[in-house]
N, C-alpha and C positions, 0 to 999 in steps of 0.2 A: 344159252343167253341170247338167242336170236330174236326173241319177241320184243316188240316195241312197248315202251312205257305207255300206260293207259291214262296217265294224268296230265298230258301235255296241255289240255285246255285249262285245267285248274292252275298249273304252273304259270301259264301265260297271263293270268290275272294280275300278278305282281312281278314286274321286271325291275331289277336293281342294276344300275350301272356301277361297275366297280369304282371305289374311291381311290385305291392305291393298288393297281393291278400287279405290281411287282412285289408287294409285301407278302412274304410267305405266311400262310395261315394254318394253324392247327385247329380244326373244328373239334371241340372237345365233346360233342354229343350228337351222335346220329344213331339210327337204328337200321337194321337190315331185316327183311321179312319176306315170306312167301306164303301164298295161299291164305290171305286175310281179306275176304270179300267185303268186310265192313269198313275197310280203310279207304281213303281217297284213291289209293291205288292198291290193288290186291297183292302186289309184289313190289319190293324195293331191294334189288340185288345189285350186283356189280355194274351192269349196264346203266341202271338208273342213277346210281350215285356218281358214276363217272360222268354222265351227262350233266349232272348238277355241278360237280366240282370243276368242270371245264367251261363254266358259263362266263368266264372272264375274270373271276377272282383267282388268286394264286393259292388255292387250297392244296397243301402238300401232304398233310397227315391227319385225316379224320379219324376219330376214335369212336368205336362202337359200344353202345350201352345195350344192355339186355332189353329185348322187346318181348320177352317171354314167349318165344317161338322155338320150335324144333327141340323141345324137351324130350327126354327119353321116358316114356310112360312106365317102363319097368324099373326105373332107377330110384324111385322114392324120393328122398330128400336130395339126391344127387341129380335129379332130373334137369336142372338148369345147365349142367355140364354139357348136355347135348347141344344146346344153343351155342355154347362157346366153341365146341368142335365145328359146328356149322359156320360160324363167323370166322374161325381160324382157317377154314378151307378157302373162304373168299379172300382173306388176308394173304394166304399163300399164293393164290392166283395173281393178286395185285403185286406181290413182292417179286414175282417172276420177271417183271419189267415188260412183259408182252402187252400190257395195257397202258403203258406210259409211265411217267415218273411219279405220279401220285401213289402213295401207299395207303390204300383203303384199309380200315381197321388197324391202323398203326398201333393203337391201343385197344384192348378189349376189356370192358368192365362187366363182371358177372353180378348176379343178384341172388339173394337167398333170404329166407325168413329165419332170423336169428332165434326165434322162439322154439324151433324144432328141437325137442329134448334129445340130447345124446347124439345128435346127427350133425350138428353144425361143424365140428372139426372134420368129420369125414366128407361133408359137403364142400367145405373150403378146400380140402385136399383134392377132391375130384375136380373142382374148378381150376386149381393150379396145374394139375396134370393135363387137363383138356386144353389149357391155354399155354402150355409149355413153360409154366412157372412165371408168367408175366401178367396174370389177371389180377387187377386190384378188386376190391370188394365193394359192391354197391347193394347193401341190404335194402329190404323193403322200407319205404318211407314211414315216418312216425308222426306226421302232422295230423292233428285232430282238433276239432272244435264241435261243441254241442249244437251250435246253430247250423241249420241247413243253408243259411246264407253264406257260410264260409266252407268252401270245398275241402274235404279231407283228401289225403293222398289216395291215389287210385287203388291201393291195396286195402283201403278202409281199415286202418289200424285201430286197436282199441284205445280208449282213454288211458293215459299214463303208461304208454308202451315202454318208455325208457326206464321206468321205475320197476317194471316187472322182473321177477327173479329169473324166469325162463329166458327173457331177452338178455339180461345181464350175463347169464351163464353162456349163452351163445356168443355174446360180445367178447367174452374172455378168450375165445379161440382166435381172435383176429391178430392181436399183437404178437403172439409167438410165431405167427406165419408172416409177419411184416405186412399185414393187410390193413387197409384204412377203412374208416367209416365215413 
């Protein structure tokens, strides 16, 4: 973790003064990644997020959402569990206290495609194991519009996703595991 963030110039374009610097903040949505040359910064790991959360605001517990990185190529429908293991490792580093009081990845939200026939239950279980039983569910988005002027979700879901039987069959695996959509 010794390398310097490569997006300092980009970050300097917008500087916010904290409004209430003592107010504890739970950032409900951040991503962690590495080896993504197409991003503003090719990596955003512990050093980078610590620099951001120490910028004057009192961010105490940011939560990590899937960035679709570090999947296990041999895991099939369980592939996103690899990312949860990756983020859980960063969370463990942060929880050690050696990096200060902020708890990076205080929550980890996994993702999956609920249309995967017969695999959604095993995939949800893999996420729960990888996250130590604490991973809520964040399936792929369902927003869709026929007009190119209205952006669809980045996963490009089909029209009527929520009405599809394969989606509903996968969705049925959530409640028994106390997972949310």
